[in-house]
Every structure is written in structure tokens, then in C-alpha cells.
C-alpha positions in Angstrom: 4.2 -54.2 -128.1 5.1 -52.6 -131.2 2.0 -52.8 -134.0 0.8 -51.3 -137.2 -1.2 -48.7 -135.6 2.0 -47.0 -134.0 2.5 -45.8 -137.9 0.4 -42.9 -136.7 2.3 -42.4 -133.5 5.6 -41.9 -135.1 6.6 -38.6 -135.7 9.0 -37.6 -138.7 11.1 -34.7 -137.6 13.1 -33.5 -140.9 14.8 -30.7 -143.0 16.1 -27.8 -140.4 16.8 -24.8 -142.2 18.7 -22.0 -140.2 18.1 -18.2 -140.3 20.5 -15.6 -141.5 21.5 -14.6 -138.4 21.9 -18.5 -137.3 20.1 -17.7 -134.4 17.0 -19.7 -135.1 15.7 -22.0 -137.3 12.8 -23.7 -138.8 11.7 -27.4 -139.1 9.1 -29.7 -140.3 7.0 -32.1 -138.3 5.1 -34.9 -140.4 2.3 -37.5 -139.4 0.1 -39.6 -140.2 -3.8 -38.8 -139.5 -5.7 -42.4 -139.3 -9.3 -40.4 -139.1 -8.4 -38.2 -142.6 -6.4 -41.2 -143.9 -3.9 -38.7 -145.2 -0.4 -37.3 -144.1 -0.1 -33.8 -142.4 3.1 -31.7 -142.1 3.4 -28.3 -140.3 5.9 -26.2 -139.6 7.9 -25.5 -136.5 10.4 -22.6 -134.9 13.5 -23.4 -132.9 15.6 -20.7 -130.8 19.0 -22.4 -131.2 20.2 -20.7 -127.7 17.5 -21.3 -125.3 16.3 -24.6 -127.2 12.4 -23.2 -127.2 10.4 -24.9 -130.0 7.2 -23.6 -131.5 4.5 -24.7 -133.5 3.8 -22.3 -136.6 1.3 -24.0 -139.0 -1.6 -25.9 -138.1 -3.6 -26.6 -141.2 -4.8 -29.9 -142.6 -1.7 -29.6 -145.4 1.4 -30.7 -146.4 4.3 -28.3 -145.9 7.6 -28.4 -147.8 10.7 -26.2 -149.0 10.8 -23.6 -145.6 13.4 -20.9 -146.8 14.0 -17.4 -145.1 14.2 -14.4 -146.6 17.5 -12.6 -146.9 16.8 -10.3 -143.8 15.3 -13.0 -141.7 12.1 -11.5 -141.3 9.8 -13.5 -143.7 9.9 -17.3 -144.3 8.6 -18.9 -147.7 7.3 -22.2 -148.1 5.1 -24.4 -150.3 1.9 -26.0 -149.1 -1.0 -28.3 -150.7 -3.5 -26.7 -148.7 -5.4 -26.0 -151.8 -4.3 -29.6 -153.3 -1.3 -28.0 -155.6 1.7 -26.8 -154.0 1.4 -23.3 -154.1 4.1 -20.7 -152.5 3.0 -18.9 -149.2 5.0 -16.2 -147.1 4.7 -16.1 -143.5 5.8 -12.8 -141.5 8.1 -14.2 -138.6 7.1 -12.0 -136.2 3.4 -13.1 -136.5 0.3 -12.9 -138.5 -1.4 -15.6 -140.8 0.5 -17.0 -144.3 -0.4 -15.2 -147.4 -0.4 -17.2 -150.5 1.5 -15.1 -153.5 0.6 -18.0 -156.1 -2.5 -19.4 -157.7 -0.8 -21.2 -160.7 -2.8 -24.3 -162.7 0.1 -26.6 -162.0 1.0 -25.4 -158.5 5.0 -24.2 -157.9 7.5 -27.0 -158.1 10.7 -25.1 -156.8 11.3 -21.7 -155.7 14.6 -19.9 -154.7 14.7 -16.2 -153.1 16.6 -13.5 -154.4 19.2 -12.3 -152.3 17.9 -8.7 -152.6 14.9 -10.0 -150.6 12.1 -8.2 -153.0 11.5 -11.2 -155.5 11.3 -14.4 -155.6 12.5 -17.3 -158.4 10.1 -20.4 -159.2 9.5 -23.0 -161.5 6.0 -24.4 -162.8 5.0 -26.6 -165.5 3.1 -24.8 -168.6 1.6 -25.7 -171.6 3.4 -25.6 -174.9 3.7 -22.1 -176.2 2.4 -20.6 -173.1 3.9 -18.8 -170.1 3.8 -18.9 -166.5 1.8 -16.0 -166.4 -0.5 -17.2 -168.7 -3.5 -19.6 -167.1 -4.4 -22.4 -169.0 -7.6 -22.4 -170.1 -10.4 -24.7 -168.9 -10.8 -27.5 -171.3 -14.1 -27.3 -172.8 -14.4 -30.7 -174.1 -14.7 -33.3 -171.1 -14.7 -36.6 -172.9 -12.2 -39.0 -172.8 -9.1 -37.8 -174.9 -6.7 -39.8 -176.8 -3.0 -39.5 -175.6 -0.9 -39.5 -178.3 2.7 -41.0 -177.3 5.2 -39.4 -178.3 9.0 -40.9 -177.0 9.8 -43.7 -174.9 9.9 -41.8 -171.4 5.9 -41.2 -171.6 5.1 -42.8 -168.1 6.4 -42.1 -164.7 6.0 -43.6 -161.3 4.5 -41.9 -158.6 2.6 -38.7 -160.4 -0.7 -40.3 -160.1 -3.5 -41.1 -162.7 -2.1 -43.8 -165.2 1.3 -42.4 -165.0 1.4 -40.7 -168.1 3.6 -37.6 -168.2 1.4 -34.3 -169.2 1.8 -34.0 -172.8 3.1 -30.8 -174.4 3.6 -29.1 -171.0 7.2 -28.0 -169.6 8.6 -26.3 -166.8 9.7 -22.8 -166.7 11.0 -20.0 -164.8 9.5 -17.0 -163.8 10.4 -14.3 -161.2 8.0 -13.0 -158.7 7.9 -9.4 -157.6 6.9 -9.5 -154.1 5.9 -5.4 -153.9 3.2 -5.8 -156.5 3.2 -9.8 -156.5 3.6 -9.8 -160.4 4.9 -12.4 -162.5 7.9 -12.2 -165.3 8.7 -14.9 -167.4 12.3 -15.8 -167.2 12.9 -18.9 -170.0 11.4 -19.8 -173.2 11.5 -23.0 -175.8 9.9 -26.0 -175.2 12.4 -27.7 -172.5 12.0 -28.6 -169.2 14.1 -25.9 -166.9 15.2 -26.9 -163.5 15.8 -24.2 -160.7 19.1 -25.2 -159.0 20.7 -22.4 -157.6 21.5 -18.3 -157.3 24.7 -16.5 -156.6 25.1 -14.5 -153.2 24.7 -11.5 -155.2 21.6 -12.4 -157.0 23.4 -11.7 -160.1 23.6 -15.4 -161.8 21.3 -18.5 -161.4 22.1 -22.0 -162.1 19.7 -23.5 -164.2 19.0 -27.2 -165.2 17.9 -27.8 -169.1 18.2 -30.5 -171.8 17.8 -29.1 -175.4 18.3 -32.8 -177.0 15.8 -33.6 -179.7 15.5 -37.1 -178.6 15.6 -37.5 -174.8 15.1 -41.4 -174.7 18.6 -42.1 -174.4 19.8 -39.0 -173.3 20.9 -39.4 -169.7 22.5 -36.0 -168.7 21.3 -33.1 -166.8 23.3 -29.9 -168.3 23.8 -27.2 -165.8 24.1 -23.4 -167.1 25.6 -20.2 -165.2 22.7 -18.0 -166.3 22.8 -14.2 -166.0 19.6 -13.0 -164.8 19.7 -9.9 -166.8 21.1 -10.3 -170.2 20.0 -14.3 -169.9 23.4 -14.8 -171.3 24.5 -18.6 -170.7 27.8 -20.2 -169.6 28.2 -24.0 -169.2 29.0 -25.5 -165.6 28.5 -29.2 -166.8 27.3 -30.7 -169.6 28.1 -34.5 -169.5 26.5 -37.7 -169.3 25.1 -38.7 -165.9 23.2 -36.8 -163.3 24.2 -33.3 -161.8 22.4 -31.1 -159.2 22.5 -29.0 -156.1 24.7 -26.3 -157.3 25.3 -23.7 -154.8 27.6 -20.7 -154.9 30.4 -20.3 -152.0 29.7 -17.2 -150.1 32.4 -15.0 -152.0 30.8 -16.6 -155.2 34.2 -17.6 -156.6 33.4 -21.2 -156.4 30.4 -23.2 -157.5 29.7 -26.4 -155.8 27.6 -29.6 -157.0 27.2 -33.3 -156.9 26.6 -35.5 -159.7 27.6 -39.3 -161.1 28.4 -39.7 -164.3 27.8 -42.8 -166.3 30.9 -45.1 -165.9 28.7 -47.6 -164.1 25.5 -46.4 -165.5 23.1 -46.1 -162.5 25.6 -48.0 -159.8 27.8 -45.1 -160.3 29.1 -43.4 -157.2 28.1 -39.7 -156.5 30.9 -37.3 -156.0 31.2 -33.5 -155.0 32.7 -31.3 -157.4 34.1 -27.7 -157.2 34.1 -25.1 -160.2 36.3 -22.1 -159.8 34.7 -19.2 -161.8 38.5 -17.7 -162.2 40.4 -20.3 -163.5 37.3 -22.1 -165.2 38.6 -25.5 -163.8 36.5 -28.1 -161.9 38.0 -30.3 -159.0 36.4 -33.7 -158.1 36.6 -32.9 -154.4 35.7 -36.8 -153.0 37.6 -38.8 -155.7 39.7 -40.4 -153.3 36.6 -41.8 -151.1 35.1 -45.1 -152.4 32.0 -44.2 -151.1 28.7 -42.6 -152.7 28.2 -38.8 -151.7 24.5 -38.5 -150.4 21.7 -40.7 -148.6 21.3 -44.3 -150.2 19.2 -45.7 -146.9 15.9 -47.0 -147.2 13.4 -46.9 -144.4 9.7 -46.1 -143.7 9.6 -43.5 -141.1 11.2 -40.4 -142.4 8.7 -38.6 -144.5 9.1 -35.5 -147.2 13.4 -35.4 -146.3 15.0 -32.5 -148.5 18.4 -32.8 -147.5 20.5 -30.3 -149.3 23.4 -31.4 -151.3 26.1 -29.2 -150.2 26.6 -26.5 -147.5 29.5 -23.6 -147.6 30.9 -22.1 -144.8 32.1 -18.9 -144.8 35.8 -19.8 -145.0 35.1 -22.0 -148.1 34.7 -25.4 -146.6 31.9 -27.9 -147.4 29.8 -30.1 -145.8 27.6 -33.2 -147.4 26.4 -36.5 -146.5 28.3 -39.5 -147.3 26.6 -43.1 -147.0 29.2 -45.1 -145.7 29.3 -49.1 -144.3 25.7 -49.0 -143.7 26.0 -45.5 -142.1 24.9 -42.2 -143.7 27.3 -39.7 -142.0 28.2 -35.7 -142.3 31.4 -35.2 -143.6 33.6 -31.9 -143.9 36.1 -31.2 -147.2 37.9 -28.1 -147.8 39.7 -26.7 -151.5 43.0 -28.3 -150.2 42.3 -31.4 -150.1 41.7 -32.4 -146.7 38.4 -34.5 -146.1 37.2 -36.1 -142.7 33.5 -37.1 -141.0 31.9 -34.7 -138.8 29.7 -37.1 -137.3 29.8 -40.5 -135.6 29.4 -44.0 -136.7 26.5 -46.0 -136.3 23.6 -43.8 -137.3 21.7 -42.1 -140.3 22.2 -38.3 -140.5 19.1 -37.8 -142.9 18.8 -34.1 -143.0 20.9 -31.3 -142.2 22.1 -27.3 -142.1 25.3 -25.9 -141.1 26.3 -22.7 -139.5 28.2 -20.1 -141.4 31.1 -20.5 -139.3 30.9 -24.2 -140.1 31.3 -25.0 -136.1 28.1 -26.4 -135.3 25.0 -28.0 -137.5 21.7 -29.0 -137.2 21.2 -32.5 -137.6 18.0 -34.9 -137.8 19.4 -38.3 -136.4 17.9 -41.9 -136.7 19.2 -45.1 -135.0 17.8 -48.6 -135.3 16.0 -48.1 -132.1 15.5 -44.0 -132.5 13.0 -42.9 -135.2 14.6 -39.3 -135.5 14.8 -35.8 -133.8 16.4 -32.8 -134.2 19.9 -32.0 -132.5 22.3 -29.2 -132.0 25.6 -30.3 -132.8 29.1 -28.8 -132.1 31.3 -29.9 -134.7 34.5 -29.0 -132.9 33.7 -30.8 -130.0 31.4 -33.5 -130.9 28.8 -32.6 -128.1 24.9 -32.8 -129.0 22.0 -31.1 -127.6 18.7 -32.8 -128.1 15.9 -29.9 -129.4 13.1 -32.1 -129.9 11.4 -35.2 -128.6 8.1 -35.7 -130.5 9.0 -39.5 -130.3 9.7 -39.5 -126.5 6.5 -41.2 -125.4 6.9 -43.7 -128.1 10.3 -44.9 -127.1 9.2 -44.8 -123.3 5.9 -46.9 -123.9 7.3 -49.4 -126.6 9.8 -52.2 -126.3 12.2 -52.5 -129.1 14.6 -55.1 -130.6 18.0 -53.8 -130.8 19.6 -55.0 -134.2 23.3 -56.5 -134.3 25.6 -55.5 -136.8 26.9 -58.9 -138.2 29.9 -59.2 -141.0 30.8 -62.5 -142.7 33.0 -63.2 -146.2 31.9 -64.5 -149.3 33.6 -64.4 -152.9 33.0 -60.7 -153.3 34.9 -59.9 -149.7 33.2 -58.7 -146.5 29.4 -58.3 -146.7 27.9 -56.4 -143.8 24.0 -56.6 -142.2 22.3 -56.7 -138.8 20.4 -59.3 -137.0 17.6 -58.7 -134.6 16.0 -61.1 -132.2 12.4 -61.1 -131.4 11.6 -58.1 -128.7 10.5 -60.6 -126.1 13.4 -63.0 -126.7 13.9 -65.5 -123.7 17.5 -67.5 -123.5 16.7 -71.0 -124.4 13.7 -70.3 -126.6 14.1 -70.8 -130.2 12.2 -68.6 -132.8 11.5 -68.1 -136.5 13.5 -65.9 -138.8 12.2 -63.6 -141.9 15.0 -62.7 -143.8 14.5 -59.1 -145.4 15.6 -57.9 -149.1 15.9 -54.1 -150.2 15.3 -52.6 -153.3 17.4 -50.7 -155.6 19.6 -52.6 -155.8 21.6 -49.6 -155.7 19.9 -48.4 -152.3 21.2 -50.3 -148.8 19.8 -51.5 -145.6 21.4 -48.5 -142.6 21.7 -47.9 -139.0 18.0 -46.1 -139.3 15.0 -46.9 -137.5 12.6 -49.2 -139.4 9.3 -49.8 -138.5 8.7 -52.5 -140.3 11.5 -54.9 -138.8 10.7 -53.9 -135.4 6.9 -54.5 -136.1 8.2 -58.3 -136.8 10.3 -58.7 -133.8 7.2 -57.8 -132.0 5.5 -60.4 -133.3 8.2 -63.0 -132.3 10.5 -63.2 -135.4 14.2 -62.7 -135.5 15.0 -60.4 -138.5 18.2 -60.9 -140.8 19.0 -57.7 -143.5 22.0 -57.5 -145.2 23.4 -55.3 -147.6 24.6 -58.0 -150.4 26.6 -56.8 -153.6 24.8 -54.1 -155.3 24.4 -52.2 -152.0 25.5 -48.7 -151.7 27.8 -47.3 -149.1 30.4 -49.9 -149.9 33.4 -49.4 -152.9 32.4 -48.8 -156.1 33.2 -52.4 -157.1 31.0 -53.7 -154.9 27.9 -51.8 -155.8 28.8 -52.7 -159.1 29.2 -56.0 -158.6 25.4 -57.2 -159.0 25.1 -56.0 -162.8 25.0 -58.6 -165.2 24.9 -61.3 -162.2 21.4 -61.3 -160.7 20.5 -64.2 -159.0 24.4 -64.9 -158.9 26.5 -63.3 -156.6 24.0 -61.4 -154.8 21.9 -64.9 -154.0 25.3 -66.0 -152.8 25.4 -63.0 -150.3 22.3 -63.2 -149.0 22.1 -66.8 -148.3 26.0 -66.7 -147.0 24.3 -64.2 -144.4 21.6 -66.6 -143.5 24.1 -69.6 -143.0 26.0 -67.3 -140.9 23.1 -66.2 -138.8 22.1 -70.2 -138.2 25.5 -70.9 -137.4 26.2 -68.2 -134.6 22.4 -67.6 -133.2 21.3 -70.8 -132.1 18.1 -69.4 -130.8 16.9 -69.4 -134.9 15.1 -72.3 -135.6 16.0 -73.3 -139.1 12.5 -74.9 -140.1 10.8 -71.9 -139.6 12.4 -69.4 -141.9 10.6 -66.9 -144.1 11.9 -64.4 -146.7 10.6 -61.2 -148.0 11.6 -58.0 -150.1 10.1 -55.3 -152.5 11.2 -54.3 -156.1 14.9 -55.9 -156.3 13.7 -57.2 -153.3 11.1 -58.7 -154.5 12.5 -60.2 -157.5 15.0 -61.6 -155.3 12.4 -63.2 -152.8 10.9 -64.9 -156.4 14.3 -65.9 -157.3 15.2 -67.3 -153.6 12.0 -69.6 -153.7 12.8 -70.5 -157.2 16.3 -72.0 -156.2 15.7 -73.4 -152.7 13.1 -74.8 -150.5 14.7 -73.9 -147.7 12.2 -71.1 -146.4 8.8 -72.1 -145.0 6.8 -69.1 -146.5 7.6 -65.8 -148.5 6.2 -62.5 -149.3 6.8 -60.6 -152.6 6.4 -57.1 -153.0 6.1 -54.7 -156.3 8.3 -57.3 -157.4 10.1 -58.3 -161.3 8.9 -61.7 -161.9 9.5 -61.6 -165.9 12.5 -59.3 -167.4 11.1 -59.8 -171.1 7.6 -58.0 -170.5 9.2 -55.8 -167.9 11.3 -54.0 -170.7 8.5 -52.8 -172.6 6.1 -52.0 -169.6 8.1 -50.6 -166.8 8.7 -46.5 -167.0 12.4 -47.7 -166.9 12.4 -51.0 -168.3 14.2 -50.2 -171.7 17.3 -48.3 -170.2 17.5 -50.2 -167.0 17.6 -53.6 -168.6 20.4 -52.8 -170.4 22.2 -51.0 -167.6 21.8 -54.1 -165.4 21.9 -57.0 -167.4 23.2 -55.9 -170.6 20.7 -57.4 -172.3 17.7 -55.8 -174.2 14.9 -57.5 -176.6 17.5 -58.4 -178.9 18.9 -61.1 -176.6 15.5 -62.3 -174.8 17.4 -65.2 -173.8 19.5 -63.6 -171.7 16.1 -61.7 -170.1 14.5 -65.0 -169.4 17.6 -66.4 -167.9 17.2 -63.7 -165.4 13.3 -63.9 -165.1 12.1 -65.9 -161.7 8.8 -67.0 -164.1 11.0 -69.4 -166.2 11.4 -71.4 -162.9 7.9 -71.3 -161.5 7.9 -74.8 -161.5 10.4 -75.2 -159.2 8.3 -72.9 -156.3 6.9 -75.1 -153.4 7.1 -72.6 -150.9 4.0 -70.8 -150.3 4.2 -67.4 -151.6 2.1 -64.0 -151.2 2.4 -61.7 -154.1 1.5 -58.2 -152.9 1.6 -55.3 -155.4 0.2 -51.7 -156.2 -2.2 -51.4 -158.9 -0.7 -47.7 -159.9 2.8 -49.0 -159.7 4.6 -48.2 -162.7 8.0 -49.2 -162.2 7.4 -52.8 -161.3 4.2 -52.8 -163.0 1.4 -54.9 -161.6 1.4 -57.1 -164.8 4.2 -58.8 -163.2 2.4 -60.2 -160.2 -0.4 -61.3 -162.6 1.7 -63.5 -164.3 3.5 -65.2 -161.6 0.1 -65.4 -160.1 -1.5 -67.2 -163.0 1.5 -69.3 -163.4 1.8 -70.6 -160.0 -2.0 -71.3 -160.0 -1.8 -73.3 -163.0 1.0 -75.1 -161.8 -1.4 -75.9 -158.4 1.0 -74.1 -156.1 0.3 -72.2 -153.1 0.1 -68.8 -153.7 -2.2 -65.8 -152.4 -2.5 -62.3 -154.2 -3.3 -58.8 -152.6 -3.7 -56.0 -154.8 -3.5 -51.9 -153.5 -5.6 -49.5 -155.5 -4.3 -46.2 -155.8 -1.1 -47.0 -155.0 2.3 -46.8 -156.5 5.5 -48.3 -156.2 6.2 -46.5 -152.8 3.3 -47.9 -150.8 5.3 -48.9 -148.0 6.8 -45.7 -147.4 4.6 -43.1 -148.8 1.2 -44.9 -149.5 -2.4 -44.0 -147.8 -1.7 -44.8 -144.4 -4.8 -47.1 -144.5 -3.0 -49.5 -147.3 0.2 -49.1 -145.7 -1.6 -50.8 -142.6 -3.2 -53.4 -144.6 0.1 -54.4 -146.1 2.0 -55.2 -143.0 -1.2 -56.9 -141.5 -0.9 -59.0 -144.9 2.6 -59.9 -144.1 2.2 -61.0 -140.8 -0.9 -63.2 -141.2 0.9 -65.1 -144.3 3.7 -65.4 -141.8 1.5 -66.3 -138.7 -0.2 -69.0 -141.1 3.2 -70.8 -142.8 6.1 -70.1 -140.3 
């Protein structure tokens, strides 16, 4: 049976990158190491025609962002083998990887120049310094005061106390490979992002926001920059988030992805194409009422870095689209033709496409398949599996196959899945756990989820649905939760439960549990404050009090305005959405799981709920996870990921 220990058995296969000749490729395999309590990822090579796979790196490190040199003879990548990500280069035909940078704050991104003689890179430096300068070592080792400047001063997932580095800015430089010298390119006390480069190397796409006050500035302006004169031309400078810009093979067009702020953070992503000759921009996915990109939540794939868009030589485009619980590869051209290039019922979580556009490399997962690398003939639909890292796991571990369900609520059709216990026997009744995803603007998908399979292996049925607010459906559907937390979304989840009870008679209606994290933790709190139908609940990285969340979360002050249309001038409205207000109604035994370094949903949210329930004499437990942030369940320390799952299992075993 599947156990928590299988987290160490499962292997994540991601990020295929084709060579310039399209005859070979590299990809990354990541695995958790129990002894070292770390994640290690290694670079692998595959020959497309023969299918031969070979491991190229072996160290105790995490490798990311592999990029072939223009002539295909070298491979550059980032590695944290010396703690911070530094740039390395590897000769394709053999030899050790050579370290090219030793920057104090590491390298955050890089791009090969098409000439093959230099590499553009980005790194964070102190105000007034250049990338070339080494940051002098601080002589004073005493604790230093942190002088807050602005409201965006902290951020989940950056370690420490979650405080953004002060007086430091990301700059871009060019590394000349002949003598390994660095030359500063950008200047000014702004964060610069390295986005794309033209096929002739004469122009770059750089992101930089020079607004004086960024607290309420939600835009990522992209500029076309001449690499010689540094002259700038605006590609896009509008409210919203835009990224992934890439030049067509003939350099005439620039494609990029982005979403405006029409529906704040619920706005669908789109693919845009800018014509450098006519200076016109076309939204080529405007007719698709679904978001561009991968919005799926899962807990197996590690370090995924899929390209936003890929051009073919014929000026066609490929990209990911989240649609109806799938993440599919889509094709589009400049004449308006657009269609899915991959089948339904799966999760394409990373990919690369041949220059011809006729075939691709895909990493594919589905609910009973953790993910492997495939050669995919787009013209015929035929596939050839290139890796088998999870073959032994799939042969030895029985899995439950989720069944897709559809039911109707006030918003229309709602989609979800139901899983039988792994050792299901006809005629027996089983408890059921309802899982609620975070976001709320993410989605459950046709992908492998270790946590769901673990619950099924423990003898539970599992129900997970995409209530309003979830992505991969219409813009109206994803926007339907805003201003209505605990309303229509609650209706959709409970209607899913009613649908399951009416149609799957193996479910014991007296043995129900519910759990979820982040928004799903909020919804777990809300559910048990509204109904006593559940025998037990586990709330994870949750929100209990939207009033305090406004000031303590790294995103609170604008998230609440976007999602609840409320701020500290309307605390009554924030309180009305807060499960803490209804704590006296909670009679369901509730386990609270929270990370101590969670700055997205800070642990004070858990502390308030726990103490309040304790003073009311309620049945409640509280488990704190040190050195863990908001992403504990997906990327946290391996032993604490195990402990989290054990706590969930034991709580449901005790009460359900």
C-alpha cells in the first residue's frame, strides 16, 4: 500500500529542453533524500531517435534552468552546490561542469547570446553597486534594525523572517566567456528582469518598473532594449502581469503571456503577439474562455519551469492551457487558427516543441501516473515513452483511480473527482474525506496527487471538486467567488458532497472528514462553523480572521480588497467573512496545522483560532512546523512533509 515513505520513492521528471539540432535534449529529475532531508535534482540527457537516456550530473545539489549554447556544444545551468544558485557550463561531449560565477547573491536568471560568446545574467546587488562589485562583508555582526519602507516589505518563501532584502536591486550584466569578465548593463535603483533575447542577439526584452511607489502598482512593464545603445521601446506597460516574451525565428514578432486587472488576480491569462513592423499587438487567445498556463495544484512535480510560449519556424505558437481540469498543449497561428494539440484527461506540466512544430517533448501526469518524459508526434498523436523512473513504484503500489463527476449548482456545472478506497470491496461502506484546494484561483486537475492516494490507501474515499473561483473554466466561473467567500463556493462544495452521497452508496454518511490548505484551510474553518456534518476536520495554513490578515499577510492589504471588496474601513465586512466570528458554532474536532515561517497566511491566524476554540472548550489540536513556509505540503523539508501527512492520518483515524 502507498505510504508517507513513498514520497522518497517518487521521482519528478521535468523541464525538457531540446538542443539546437533537435536531435537530443536534456531534462531534470528530482528526488527527495531521506538521509540528508533534502531535495536533489540532476541533469539527464536523452537522444531523441534512439531514446537512450544518460545521467550527466551526480552531485548533492539542485540544478535548474538548463540552456544549450547556440551551437549545441555546451550546456549552461544553475546549481546550488555552493548554497546560492551560480552559473555553470558543461561541455556536451564530456568533462566536469565549470563554475562561471561566484556572485554573493547568486544568479537568478540567464540567457545565452545567439553569438555563443557571452551570457546575459541577472543578480541582486546593493544600492549604488554593480554586479561586478563584490558586496563587502559586514563588520558589525550585531542584530540590525530593519527600517520598513513601503507595504511590500515581506514575502513568503524567501526564508529567514520573510523580510525582503533592503536596498538591493536586481541588475543585468553580460558575462564574456573568453575571459569570464562581467560587464554591467542596467543601472538605477530598480528591479530588472531578464525576459528574452532576439534571434540575432541585437535586442533584449527587459522587465522594469520605475514607479516611485510600488505598494499599489500591479504592473510589470516590458521593454525592447537595444543591446548596444541601451535605447528602450515599450513592449507593454499596462496594469497587470506580463512575462515570457520570446521572439519569432524571423525576429518580426514578439509573443508574451499576461493578464490585465479586469478581474484583479482572477483574470484569465492570454497570449499576445506584438508585430515589430506594424507596432500592433494582437490577443490571439481572446476567443478562448480559459486561462493560458498551468494552474494545477499537485504535490509530486518539483521545480517545474515550463516555457510560456514556443515559436515554430513557420510562425506558429505552442503554449499550455488550463481547461476543464486538464492542462493541455495548444497550437495557434497568426491567422487565428487555434486548437488543442494534446489529448484530454491529463496534465502537461512541462514541454518543448521542435522547430518544425510537428513533434514535441512532453512531461505528462494523470491521476494514476506520477509523470514521465514522452516523445509526442503532434501530427499523428502517437507517443513514445522515453523515461521510466517511476516504473517500479507503479508496478508495486496499488492506486485508486479517480472518477470524474459533474453536478449542477446555482452557477451551472461544477466538476470534480471521487476516489474509492484503494482496497475497495463491493458491499462495504467507507468513510469519505473532502479535500478543498487553495488559491482560490487554482484548480484540481487530472494529475497525480500523493496525498489523495495516501488517504485512499488508508481506507478512505476522497472527494475533491473545483468550486466557483477555480481556474480552467470560464472567466465568470473563476470570478464567481470574489465578494462571496463562504457563499456560492460553500454551496458548490456541499452540493458535491450531496451528489456523492446520492450516487455512491459505499460512502458512510456518518463518517465524513474535511481538509484543505490556504484558501482551502479558510473553507475548512468556514465549513465546520456552518455545519456539523463532518466528524473531523484538519485545517492547514488557514485564514481565520480577515481583519488581522489584512495587516499581517505579505499580500493581505490588497488581496482583501481584490477578493472581498473590503479594507480596514469596512472591518464589519471582513469580520463577516471570518470563521473566527463563528467559532462558537464549531463542534467538529479540528486539527490546526501551520508553518511557523508562513508569511502568506501567518501563524497568528492559527493561534487565534486555537486559543479561541480552547477557551470555548472545543475539541481542537494544534501542530506547528518549524523552518517551513506556506508551501510545506509541496516543497517543505521532507521529514516535515511526512509528519504533516501522519498528523492528518492520525486525526482522521481517531475521529472518523
